[in-house]
C-alpha positions in Angstrom: 0.0 0.0 0.0 1.3 3.4 -1.0 1.8 6.2 1.6 -0.7 9.1 1.6 0.6 12.3 0.0 0.9 15.2 2.5 -0.8 18.5 1.8 1.7 21.1 0.8 1.6 24.7 1.9 3.2 25.9 -1.3 5.5 24.8 -4.1 8.6 25.5 -2.1 7.5 23.0 0.6 6.5 20.5 -2.0 9.9 20.9 -3.8 11.7 20.4 -0.5 9.6 17.3 0.3 10.3 15.6 -3.1 14.0 16.4 -2.8 14.3 14.0 0.1 11.5 11.4 -0.6 11.1 8.7 -3.2 8.0 9.2 -5.3 7.5 5.4 -5.7 6.6 5.2 -2.1 3.6 7.5 -2.8 2.7 6.9 -6.5 2.0 3.8 -8.4 3.9 4.7 -11.6 3.0 1.4 -13.3 -0.6 2.5 -13.5 0.1 6.1 -14.4 -1.2 7.5 -17.6 0.6 10.0 -19.8 -1.0 13.5 -19.6 -0.6 16.0 -22.4 -0.9 19.7 -21.4 -0.8 21.5 -24.7 -1.2 25.0 -23.2 1.4 24.6 -20.5 4.4 26.8 -21.1 7.6 25.1 -19.9 9.7 27.0 -17.4 13.2 27.7 -18.6 16.3 27.7 -16.5 19.5 29.5 -17.7 22.6 27.4 -17.4 26.2 27.8 -18.3 27.6 25.1 -20.5 31.3 24.7 -21.5 31.7 23.0 -24.9 34.8 22.3 -26.9 35.2 25.0 -29.5 35.0 22.6 -32.5 31.8 21.1 -31.2 30.2 24.6 -30.9 31.4 25.4 -34.4 29.9 22.3 -35.8 26.6 23.0 -33.9 26.5 26.5 -35.4 27.2 25.1 -38.9 24.3 22.6 -38.6 22.0 25.3 -37.2 22.9 27.6 -40.1 22.1 24.8 -42.6 18.8 24.2 -40.9 18.1 28.0 -40.5 17.5 27.8 -36.8 19.4 29.5 -33.9 22.1 27.2 -32.6 20.7 27.3 -29.0 17.4 26.1 -30.3 19.1 23.3 -32.3 21.0 22.3 -29.2 17.8 22.1 -27.1 16.2 20.0 -29.8 19.2 17.6 -29.9 19.1 17.3 -26.1 15.4 16.7 -25.9 15.6 14.0 -28.6 18.5 12.2 -26.8 16.9 12.5 -23.3 13.6 11.0 -24.6 15.6 8.2 -26.4 17.4 7.4 -23.2 14.2 7.4 -21.2 12.5 5.0 -23.7 15.6 2.8 -23.5 15.4 2.7 -19.7 11.7 1.9 -19.9 12.3 -1.0 -22.3 15.0 -2.4 -20.1 12.8 -2.1 -17.0 10.0 -4.0 -18.9 12.5 -6.7 -20.1 13.7 -7.1 -16.5 10.2 -7.5 -15.2 9.4 -10.1 -17.9 12.6 -12.0 -17.1 11.7 -12.1 -13.4 8.2 -13.2 -14.2 9.5 -16.1 -16.3 11.6 -17.4 -13.4 
């Protein structure tokens, strides 16, 4: 049985709570459904990223060929790779569960 979620005073308290708790103790992710929020604007966080100069030049070259800003192209590349890695982890988790079920 999953633990009951506490009521949070505000987002800061909720953020603090989740930074020190495992969501799997409170949420059954296996039965979760994907939710699409088309009107939700993602929050952006500015970061500093050091890249080898040749990599940055190649990125700018590709962005120029695609007629997009290089920062936007970098975000697209990152988003694609992150999603690919998440799908790979999900497939591996499923294979692991199937393997255990067969034993």
